[in-house]
Backbone as ProteinMPNN parsed JSONL, in Angstrom:
{"seq_chain_A": "MFDVLDKGSVFVCDTNGPGEVPPARYDNWVRYRHKATGRAVTHINAHAVASIESAGRPEDLPRTRCAEAQFQNLKDLAVAKSDHNGVVATFSIQN", "coords_chain_A": {"N_chain_A": [[173.294, 51.474, 79.588], [174.423, 53.912, 77.986], [175.842, 56.457, 78.546], [176.201, 59.821, 78.623], [177.791, 62.121, 76.283], [177.92, 65.28, 76.648], [175.74, 68.291, 77.314], [173.386, 70.97, 76.817], [171.241, 73.849, 76.407], [169.995, 76.335, 74.416], [168.432, 79.294, 74.415], [166.491, 80.794, 72.528], [163.595, 82.231, 72.188], [161.659, 84.818, 73.898], [157.892, 83.392, 73.63], [156.235, 85.348, 73.891], [156.647, 87.942, 73.741], [159.448, 89.806, 75.037], [159.394, 89.479, 78.739], [156.401, 88.388, 78.578], [154.316, 86.102, 79.858], [153.512, 83.304, 77.653], [156.336, 81.294, 78.618], [159.831, 81.117, 77.559], [161.51, 80.147, 75.023], [163.907, 77.086, 74.604], [165.907, 75.254, 72.903], [167.313, 72.345, 73.869], [169.659, 70.217, 73.808], [171.445, 66.961, 73.901], [174.282, 64.799, 74.264], [174.748, 61.219, 73.528], [176.74, 58.442, 74.555], [176.952, 54.748, 73.304], [176.782, 52.978, 75.002], [177.944, 49.286, 74.905], [177.889, 49.839, 71.631], [179.781, 52.026, 71.813], [178.747, 54.04, 70.344], [177.803, 57.187, 68.905], [174.82, 59.652, 69.689], [173.307, 62.145, 69.779], [170.27, 63.971, 71.047], [167.735, 65.956, 70.079], [165.962, 67.974, 71.726], [162.197, 69.95, 72.382], [159.837, 72.536, 73.1], [157.675, 73.378, 71.709], [155.858, 76.44, 70.561], [151.919, 76.54, 70.919], [150.2, 77.222, 69.391], [149.68, 78.82, 66.577], [148.577, 80.413, 64.722], [145.06, 81.951, 62.923], [141.893, 81.143, 61.778], [143.303, 78.807, 60.547], [145.213, 80.06, 59.431], [148.707, 81.482, 59.588], [149.476, 84.326, 62.165], [150.221, 87.327, 62.688], [152.421, 87.744, 64.821], [153.859, 87.922, 68.75], [154.792, 85.243, 68.958], [154.595, 83.606, 67.191], [156.635, 84.662, 65.116], [158.576, 83.638, 66.667], [157.954, 80.683, 67.125], [158.856, 80.703, 64.538], [162.006, 81.273, 64.642], [162.195, 79.22, 66.216], [162.644, 77.042, 64.915], [163.866, 77.13, 62.976], [166.487, 77.537, 64.647], [165.932, 74.504, 65.037], [166.304, 72.735, 63.373], [168.893, 74.27, 62.376], [170.942, 73.862, 65.069], [170.463, 70.88, 64.584], [172.016, 69.934, 61.909], [174.706, 71.114, 62.818], [174.868, 69.124, 64.549], [175.777, 66.93, 64.214], [178.015, 64.949, 62.85], [178.406, 63.051, 61.636], [176.761, 61.736, 63.085], [173.891, 59.931, 64.579], [170.795, 62.012, 65.289], [168.264, 62.551, 67.007], [165.285, 63.896, 67.308], [162.678, 65.018, 68.967], [159.542, 66.53, 69.425], [157.231, 68.691, 71.908], [154.402, 69.725, 72.059], [153.022, 72.896, 73.561], [151.443, 75.359, 75.565]], "CA_chain_A": [[173.039, 51.519, 78.245], [174.664, 55.559, 77.644], [176.749, 57.332, 78.778], [176.087, 61.415, 78.854], [178.678, 62.507, 76.569], [177.85, 66.706, 76.354], [174.337, 68.669, 77.163], [173.485, 71.915, 76.471], [170.181, 74.342, 76.004], [170.642, 77.693, 73.726], [167.974, 80.545, 74.243], [165.806, 81.276, 70.979], [163.058, 83.474, 72.136], [160.106, 84.846, 75.391], [156.775, 83.239, 73.6], [154.929, 86.635, 73.76], [157.215, 89.807, 74.038], [160.035, 89.825, 76.244], [158.88, 89.618, 79.943], [154.959, 88.27, 79.066], [154.052, 84.086, 79.905], [153.558, 82.209, 78.369], [157.526, 80.925, 79.236], [160.378, 81.902, 77.163], [161.162, 79.343, 74.22], [164.827, 76.683, 74.371], [166.297, 74.404, 72.308], [167.493, 71.61, 74.573], [170.251, 68.95, 73.753], [172.103, 66.114, 75.038], [175.047, 63.716, 73.715], [174.426, 59.84, 74.225], [177.256, 57.168, 73.902], [175.839, 53.767, 73.445], [178.249, 51.889, 76.157], [177.832, 48.433, 74.682], [178.949, 49.706, 70.338], [180.385, 53.557, 71.816], [178.476, 55.113, 68.955], [177.208, 58.682, 69.716], [173.675, 59.908, 68.821], [172.273, 63.479, 69.699], [168.63, 63.817, 70.68], [167.566, 67.501, 70.714], [164.672, 68.129, 72.317], [162.5, 71.381, 72.024], [158.791, 72.425, 73.502], [156.938, 74.594, 70.648], [154.624, 77.557, 70.691], [150.888, 75.82, 70.925], [149.465, 78.11, 68.494], [150.218, 80.367, 65.633], [147.656, 81.03, 63.87], [143.725, 81.599, 63.413], [141.006, 80.288, 61.185], [144.513, 78.184, 59.142], [146.469, 81.173, 58.699], [149.461, 82.123, 60.868], [148.622, 85.433, 62.711], [152.198, 88.041, 63.13], [152.813, 88.172, 66.283], [155.394, 87.709, 68.818], [155.29, 83.635, 69.202], [154.4, 83.077, 65.535], [157.713, 84.729, 64.971], [159.068, 82.818, 67.68], [157.802, 79.613, 66.643], [159.818, 80.287, 63.126], [162.73, 80.813, 64.941], [163.216, 78.312, 67.448], [162.752, 75.911, 64.183], [164.902, 77.477, 62.264], [167.412, 76.623, 65.214], [166.545, 73.431, 65.437], [167.441, 72.48, 62.022], [170.317, 74.695, 62.022], [171.322, 72.377, 65.998], [170.676, 70.035, 63.868], [172.881, 69.898, 61.029], [176.089, 71.24, 64.01], [175.497, 68.183, 65.739], [174.842, 65.454, 63.435], [178.78, 64.564, 63.244], [178.54, 62.445, 60.542], [176.546, 60.532, 63.652], [172.487, 60.156, 64.567], [171.181, 62.789, 65.494], [167.009, 62.319, 66.441], [164.853, 65.536, 67.574], [161.29, 65.787, 69.466], [158.722, 68.019, 70.217], [155.759, 68.532, 72.799], [153.494, 71.186, 71.826], [152.905, 73.03, 74.571], [150.412, 76.817, 74.986]], "C_chain_A": [[174.255, 52.805, 77.573], [175.25, 56.088, 78.696], [176.679, 59.066, 78.714], [177.488, 61.571, 78.315], [178.935, 64.419, 76.434], [176.253, 67.488, 76.258], [174.411, 70.527, 76.995], [171.592, 72.848, 76.449], [170.958, 75.465, 74.931], [168.399, 78.536, 73.88], [167.383, 80.796, 72.74], [164.727, 82.688, 71.445], [161.777, 83.752, 73.33], [159.061, 84.012, 73.925], [156.524, 84.599, 73.514], [155.686, 87.826, 73.569], [158.25, 89.223, 74.815], [159.573, 90.223, 77.151], [156.867, 88.585, 79.668], [154.464, 86.076, 78.816], [153.005, 83.836, 78.302], [155.704, 81.924, 78.42], [158.342, 81.311, 78.132], [161.025, 80.005, 76.763], [162.856, 78.755, 74.466], [164.89, 75.583, 73.649], [166.985, 73.199, 73.095], [168.6, 70.205, 73.676], [171.131, 68.096, 74.399], [172.85, 65.453, 73.955], [175.361, 62.778, 73.626], [176.154, 59.523, 73.801], [177.149, 56.051, 74.42], [177.006, 53.254, 73.744], [178.606, 50.588, 75.625], [178.847, 48.233, 72.578], [180.058, 51.229, 70.528], [180.34, 54.373, 70.171], [177.845, 55.927, 69.868], [176.441, 59.176, 68.969], [173.732, 61.777, 70.046], [170.493, 63.283, 69.613], [168.873, 65.284, 71.224], [165.496, 67.616, 70.664], [163.784, 69.342, 72.231], [160.186, 71.064, 72.769], [158.428, 73.304, 72.885], [155.836, 74.983, 70.311], [153.524, 75.919, 70.112], [150.17, 76.326, 69.374], [150.047, 79.347, 67.65], [149.545, 80.747, 65.226], [145.726, 81.225, 64.732], [142.764, 81.128, 61.944], [141.95, 79.674, 59.941], [145.697, 79.055, 59.398], [147.431, 81.638, 59.254], [148.931, 84.034, 61.264], [150.081, 85.947, 62.538], [151.321, 88.068, 64.101], [153.85, 87.476, 67.516], [156.098, 85.359, 68.893], [154.718, 83.061, 68.072], [156.129, 82.788, 65.847], [159.197, 83.867, 66.024], [159.701, 81.538, 67.578], [159.208, 79.015, 65.604], [161.975, 80.422, 63.263], [163.234, 79.86, 65.632], [163.073, 76.94, 66.164], [163.554, 75.995, 63.224], [166.372, 76.817, 63.459], [167.411, 75.35, 65.468], [166.799, 72.722, 64.488], [168.559, 72.575, 62.161], [171.045, 73.269, 63.606], [172.087, 71.155, 65.276], [172.007, 68.587, 63.522], [174.215, 69.842, 62.387], [176.131, 70.438, 64.257], [175.989, 66.94, 65.272], [176.433, 64.715, 63.737], [179.563, 63.605, 62.481], [177.613, 60.853, 62.081], [174.956, 61.259, 64.067], [172.496, 61.477, 65.156], [169.087, 62.359, 66.09], [166.544, 63.446, 67.383], [163.346, 64.924, 67.803], [160.591, 66.127, 70.258], [157.725, 67.598, 70.784], [155.387, 70.04, 72.084], [152.616, 71.798, 73.429], [152.078, 74.776, 75.256], [151.956, 77.396, 75.696]], "O_chain_A": [[174.929, 52.437, 76.61], [174.798, 55.943, 79.832], [177.858, 59.385, 78.871], [178.439, 61.375, 79.072], [180.058, 64.833, 76.147], [175.592, 67.313, 75.234], [175.459, 71.168, 77.071], [170.697, 72.005, 76.497], [172.163, 75.473, 74.681], [167.409, 78.04, 73.342], [168.21, 80.997, 71.851], [164.967, 83.858, 71.147], [161.003, 82.826, 73.572], [159.76, 84.107, 72.916], [156.877, 84.865, 72.365], [155.05, 88.792, 73.148], [158.015, 88.119, 75.306], [159.12, 91.36, 77.017], [156.262, 88.228, 80.679], [154.403, 85.262, 77.895], [151.871, 84.287, 78.143], [156.221, 82.981, 78.057], [157.66, 82.023, 77.394], [161.067, 79.037, 77.522], [163.574, 79.748, 74.583], [163.913, 74.836, 73.7], [167.799, 73.067, 72.181], [168.043, 69.351, 72.986], [171.608, 68.461, 75.473], [172.358, 65.416, 72.828], [176.591, 62.793, 73.573], [176.751, 60.179, 72.947], [177.184, 55.904, 75.642], [178.0, 53.091, 73.037], [179.818, 50.446, 75.785], [179.683, 47.425, 72.175], [180.909, 51.531, 69.692], [181.117, 54.893, 69.37], [177.459, 55.727, 71.019], [176.731, 59.35, 67.786], [174.448, 62.003, 71.021], [169.743, 62.799, 68.765], [169.59, 65.748, 72.111], [164.48, 67.435, 69.992], [164.544, 70.26, 71.924], [159.52, 70.032, 72.848], [158.776, 74.384, 73.362], [154.919, 74.295, 69.863], [153.82, 74.909, 69.473], [149.735, 75.588, 68.489], [150.623, 80.391, 67.958], [149.71, 81.967, 65.206], [145.236, 80.997, 65.838], [143.476, 80.718, 61.028], [141.684, 79.837, 58.75], [146.877, 78.731, 59.531], [147.033, 82.719, 59.688], [148.146, 84.716, 60.604], [151.014, 85.182, 62.291], [150.119, 88.281, 64.259], [154.581, 86.541, 67.189], [157.124, 84.678, 68.877], [154.358, 81.886, 68.138], [156.757, 81.839, 66.315], [160.408, 83.719, 65.861], [160.859, 81.145, 67.717], [159.976, 78.052, 65.586], [162.862, 79.99, 62.527], [164.433, 79.597, 65.73], [163.426, 75.829, 66.557], [163.965, 75.007, 62.616], [167.09, 75.866, 63.15], [168.388, 74.798, 65.975], [167.676, 71.885, 64.705], [169.365, 71.645, 62.157], [171.474, 72.147, 63.335], [173.218, 70.672, 65.236], [172.5, 67.556, 63.979], [174.611, 68.771, 62.846], [177.294, 70.09, 64.46], [176.538, 66.071, 65.949], [176.443, 63.936, 64.689], [180.764, 63.339, 62.517], [177.775, 59.632, 62.073], [174.679, 62.456, 64.0], [173.503, 62.098, 65.497], [168.586, 61.699, 65.179], [167.345, 63.913, 68.193], [162.823, 64.356, 66.844], [160.719, 66.136, 71.483], [157.191, 66.518, 70.535], [156.024, 71.041, 71.754], [151.821, 71.173, 74.131], [153.112, 75.442, 75.219], [152.2, 78.602, 75.744]]}, "name": "protein", "num_of_chains": 1, "seq": "MFDVLDKGSVFVCDTNGPGEVPPARYDNWVRYRHKATGRAVTHINAHAVASIESAGRPEDLPRTRCAEAQFQNLKDLAVAKSDHNGVVATFSIQN"}
């Protein structure tokens, strides 16, 4: 149904600081061409940081800054990959 035109991953940050677990965060993307119509669409996927708050307020933690950087990068990536074609973004939350 689709052909893969291009793909990549962008390293964003180490979640809890360099070398700490959980692992690093990446924003991933794949550009597809729909075989029947020739239309291109880019799918962006990321695994977001699960918790950046305490009692409903953001904490000043490395993972908080990581989450902010990741979502800014996702926004920038969506704009860069749009090329007047569709962009679909999906996220999952994991610790």
